[in-house]
N, C-alpha and C positions, 0 to 999 in steps of 0.2 A: 762613516768615519768623521770625527771632528778634527779641528785644526791641531789641537794638542797631540792627538794620536798621530797625525801626519808628521808633525815635527819630531816626535819620538822615533818614528820609523826612519826618518832621514838621519837623525843623529846616530841611531844604531847601525845604519848602513854606511856610516863614515862619510856622510855628505857635508858635514859641517857641525857647528855647535848650535845649541838652542836652549832656551829657558823652558824647562819642563815642570808640570805640576808634580807635587810630591808623589802622588799615587802612581804616576807613570815612570818616575825615576828611581824609586826605592830599590826595586829588585836589581837594577843595573848598577846602582851604587854599592849595594851589598855584595854582589858577585864580581865587582870591579870591571864589568863590561862598559860601564859609564864612569867617567872621571869628572870631578867638578873642576871647572875652570872659571876664571874671573869671579873669585869669591866676594869681591867688593860689590858686585851686582846682585842684589837680592830682590825677589818679587815683593810686591806690596801684600800685606796681609789683607784678607778679605773676610767679610761676614756674609754668610749665605742665609738667605731667607726663603722659605717656601710659602708662596702666596697662592691662594686659590679663592674662588668666589665663595662668599658666605651663603651656605645653603643649609637646609634642614639636615640633609644627608650628604656626606662627602663621597664622591665616587671611590670605588674600591681601588682603582689604579692609583689615584692621587694619594689616598691614605697609605697604601702599600709602599709607594715611592718615598713618602715622607718618613715612614717608619724605617725603611731600609737605610736611607741616608743618615738618619739620626743614630742608627746602630753602627753604621760603617765608619763615620767620620771620627769618632773617638779612637777607634782602632788605627786608622790611618795616621792620625796626629801622634799617637803614642809610638807607632812604628817609626815615623819620621824623626821624632825626638831621639829615639834609640840610635838610629843610623847617624844623625848629626853628632851625637855624643861619641859614638864608637869611632867615627872617622874624623872627629875634631873639626866639624864644619862651622862652628860658631865663632 
Protein backbone atom coordinates (compact mmCIF):
# COMPACT_ATOMS: atom_id res chain seq x y z
CA UNK A 1 0.00 0.00 0.00
CA UNK A 2 1.32 3.45 -0.77
CA UNK A 3 0.95 6.67 1.19
CA UNK A 4 -1.89 8.07 -0.94
CA UNK A 5 -3.94 4.89 -0.46
CA UNK A 6 -3.33 5.10 3.30
CA UNK A 7 -4.55 8.70 3.37
CA UNK A 8 -7.62 7.71 1.34
CA UNK A 9 -8.43 4.93 3.80
CA UNK A 10 -8.09 7.34 6.71
CA UNK A 11 -10.32 9.95 5.07
CA UNK A 12 -12.98 7.36 4.24
CA UNK A 13 -12.81 6.10 7.84
CA UNK A 14 -13.57 9.64 9.02
CA UNK A 15 -10.17 10.05 10.67
CA UNK A 16 -9.70 13.53 9.22
CA UNK A 17 -9.14 15.34 5.96
CA UNK A 18 -6.47 14.77 3.35
CA UNK A 19 -5.36 15.76 -0.13
CA UNK A 20 -6.03 12.80 -2.42
CA UNK A 21 -4.96 12.12 -5.99
CA UNK A 22 -7.78 12.41 -8.48
CA UNK A 23 -7.93 8.68 -9.20
CA UNK A 24 -8.48 7.90 -5.50
CA UNK A 25 -11.04 10.65 -4.93
CA UNK A 26 -13.30 10.48 -8.00
CA UNK A 27 -15.62 7.68 -6.93
CA UNK A 28 -16.08 9.19 -3.47
CA UNK A 29 -16.78 12.64 -4.89
CA UNK A 30 -19.24 11.22 -7.40
CA UNK A 31 -21.20 9.22 -4.81
CA UNK A 32 -20.84 11.99 -2.19
CA UNK A 33 -19.04 9.76 0.32
CA UNK A 34 -16.23 12.32 0.06
CA UNK A 35 -16.76 16.06 0.25
CA UNK A 36 -14.34 18.67 -0.98
CA UNK A 37 -13.15 21.02 1.74
CA UNK A 38 -10.65 23.87 1.55
CA UNK A 39 -11.18 24.49 -2.18
CA UNK A 40 -8.50 27.20 -2.13
CA UNK A 41 -5.89 24.49 -1.52
CA UNK A 42 -5.18 22.77 -4.80
CA UNK A 43 -2.39 20.33 -5.60
CA UNK A 44 0.34 21.27 -8.02
CA UNK A 45 0.01 19.88 -11.51
CA UNK A 46 2.57 17.24 -12.32
CA UNK A 47 4.14 15.92 -15.45
CA UNK A 48 4.83 12.20 -15.36
CA UNK A 49 7.74 10.75 -17.27
CA UNK A 50 8.49 7.08 -17.81
CA UNK A 51 12.26 6.63 -17.83
CA UNK A 52 14.00 3.37 -18.50
CA UNK A 53 17.48 2.37 -19.59
CA UNK A 54 18.11 2.57 -23.30
CA UNK A 55 18.46 -0.97 -24.54
CA UNK A 56 17.99 -2.77 -27.79
CA UNK A 57 14.94 -4.47 -26.28
CA UNK A 58 12.68 -3.07 -23.56
CA UNK A 59 11.52 -5.54 -20.92
CA UNK A 60 7.92 -6.64 -21.43
CA UNK A 61 6.98 -5.47 -17.93
CA UNK A 62 8.29 -1.95 -18.57
CA UNK A 63 6.67 -1.75 -22.01
CA UNK A 64 3.35 -3.04 -20.63
CA UNK A 65 3.42 -0.59 -17.71
CA UNK A 66 4.09 2.38 -19.97
CA UNK A 67 1.34 1.35 -22.38
CA UNK A 68 -1.11 0.84 -19.50
CA UNK A 69 -0.40 4.26 -17.99
CA UNK A 70 -0.55 6.02 -21.35
CA UNK A 71 -4.00 4.50 -21.94
CA UNK A 72 -5.27 5.02 -18.38
CA UNK A 73 -4.28 8.63 -17.77
CA UNK A 74 -6.45 10.29 -20.47
CA UNK A 75 -9.46 8.44 -19.04
CA UNK A 76 -8.66 9.55 -15.48
CA UNK A 77 -8.11 13.14 -16.61
CA UNK A 78 -11.38 13.22 -18.58
CA UNK A 79 -13.28 11.71 -15.66
CA UNK A 80 -11.76 14.24 -13.27
CA UNK A 81 -12.77 17.11 -15.56
CA UNK A 82 -16.33 15.75 -15.70
CA UNK A 83 -16.59 15.50 -11.90
CA UNK A 84 -15.05 18.99 -11.43
CA UNK A 85 -17.58 20.46 -13.87
CA UNK A 86 -20.56 18.51 -12.49
CA UNK A 87 -19.87 19.51 -8.89
CA UNK A 88 -18.53 22.99 -9.72
CA UNK A 89 -15.06 22.42 -8.25
CA UNK A 90 -13.22 25.01 -10.34
